[in-house]
N, C-alpha and C positions, 0 to 999 in steps of 0.2 A: 558779869565778868569783871570790871574792876570799877573802883568808885568813881563816877562823874565827877570829874574836874570843873570846877566853877569858872576858871580862869580862862579866856579866851585862845591865849595860845596855848594853853593844855588841848585844850578842844580842836585846835588846827591840827596840832602834832598828832591827835590821836585819829582826826579823820584822812590825815596822809598815810597815817600807818594801815588804818584801815583798806585802803586802795592799796596799798604796796602789799598788805595780805590777800587783796583780791586777785592782784595781779601774779603773785607766787604760785597761787593756787591753779592760776590759769596756765603758767608755765608747764607745772607739772610737778612741783615741789611737795613731797608727803604731808597730809594735814598735821601728823603729830609733830613736823619740824613748825609748821606756822603756829599751830599751838604753845608748843614751848618759846618761840619768838613773843607770842602774846602776853605769854606769863611773864619773861623776864622785862618786857616793855612796861607792863602793868607794875614791877617791883621797881624799875626806875621812876617812874610817875610817883 
């Protein structure tokens, strides 16, 4: 999906982001919204 970051702090951010995505899906946020959030996150990294 995105380029793998080499730097540990970016990896940490990515892990936190993955967890929050799972949380959002569990809460019932539409997959499109989650996909959009992931895409914008990748652009910021």
